[in-house]
C-alpha angles and dihedrals in degrees: 000000000000131000123220124189121195118192129216094264091059093056100034093126144357092285090056094051091049090050090053090056091049091052091053090051093047093048090044096212117174103174110049148139106213114198116196128196127210114286118268109301097352093115089055090049091050091049088055088051088054090053092048091048093050091049091046089236123182089227095073095102092046091054093048090051091048091055098046095041089057091056093041091056091051089054091050087056094047104043124052090191107072089194090070112132091241090078090056089047091054091050089049094051091047091054090047092054094046090050090053092050091050100043106033114120100178116105093195112115098205090055093044091048093055094046090055106032095061094070090080091063093042091053097046095045092048092051092046093048093048093048092048087053090046089052095051100263108127113219144152121234110222127193102230090208089073089058115031107061122189144170119269097262092128117214092016108038126175119230123247095219097188095054093038091053091050092048093049090056088051101044107027117077107210090205099061146038116278119194115204144150135272130218098030144082136150139250130233090279090053093247112146117257131187127223098220134266115337088006094152090082087053091050089055090053093049091054091045090053094047096047095038089239123204090225145337122232121195111197114210141161091256129077092244136292112337128200088243141014106267090213088070107020134052127220097028120182130215116243108221096192135016128178122236090247093051092048090053091051093048092048092049092053090051110271102159101203093084128030112245094237095048099079100055101070090044093050091051090062096027094240112166119236119211123197110201139169115250090206094050105043094165091065118093095217120191126324124204113204144136112290140052116030097241142334116239096025102218136137113284121208122210128181129196110191130203097026125162115235108208131181118193124193133163118265091238092042090246119153120288102233138175092279092058093045092050091051092048094050091049088057091046089055093045090054096043094238121157121224112215099175136003135188130173136198129182096281106018141051117205126199140179105214134195108210100194094154096047095241101126095103090056090047090054091051089055092054108036098082090061107027142048108240132200123172147167123207126206097031125143129235113212122192126191114195117199092009125185133189093269095053093046094050092046093048099047096051112113098357131127102230119196097178137357130191133185135198128170094279106013138061121190132192136189105212125193 
């Protein structure tokens, strides 16, 4: 068995879906779990629908129609027979969404988010599966929610590995191609849950672990993993090989090519992960395996934008000790903030924070009665892995640096 994951950019239109089918024919895979993300910007459009629903906007129906018309038009381009069952499936999914919007009683945004956001994956995987069948590639469409079981931590659910492994054995046929969804699962009450940002890569790794896959291939619009994001850095270099350990480090520091949780289940069973370009199938891309740290071994540059740079000190300027740090981290956990960097001195504790759930203001309110707080928003965190003197000197030139921190292999900077 192999596992393929196709992201939203690869299936953004009819041309993309056709290209996916051509890749499957070229690669000639017969035993496969195919994980499909939502098409193009559908997740963004569904997030807007969540906002409209929460504000009781009159534009809800318009937004629903916008989303489904986009997918309907793709199907019109793909299928000459307008009686194909995919059109009925789209109508059924639309009615399902409208019914939820009409009958939902929960006021909790994370729950509502997950009950709406999953329609992107359901639409894309259904269209891909139908077009594969239409093109002569036999496959079985599988609802991932019947397989990946999680807790009820909506928007960032944790996987129940025991139940998921048992469900995989029941619902995945190792002798055929199964088409399913990324990013989502379901809890013990069968409500939809999501696995966090970029969770489709993680879904692919979950399936790979459960079916003892030979490999995982993530198909993207880049040639593989580069030593820097070409949107922000010139003269980037393709990394041919990365170790599991190095991939985890890069992901932790913010490299966006691979989801941070994706590597761990693959490392446990030493399942190689390939990152390849869906527009340049002949290229080998990058492989992540057990072995040498990186080839070529060169400095890697990572940027996390829109960080919050926070300094915390006691109101009486007493020492910040273990008790204080423990209290601060308990509040960080309660507010689902992510710490990207930390540094402490005798009287202050400094953090770079990622506020993906918009809970920083509440976090500050919990601290301000006891601590003196200073912070900057909209700062950038840069990380240089495997730095050398040349890379440091070149990077620091002309920048306003609020903080820098070095370890044996890693340099980090907060840049205003």
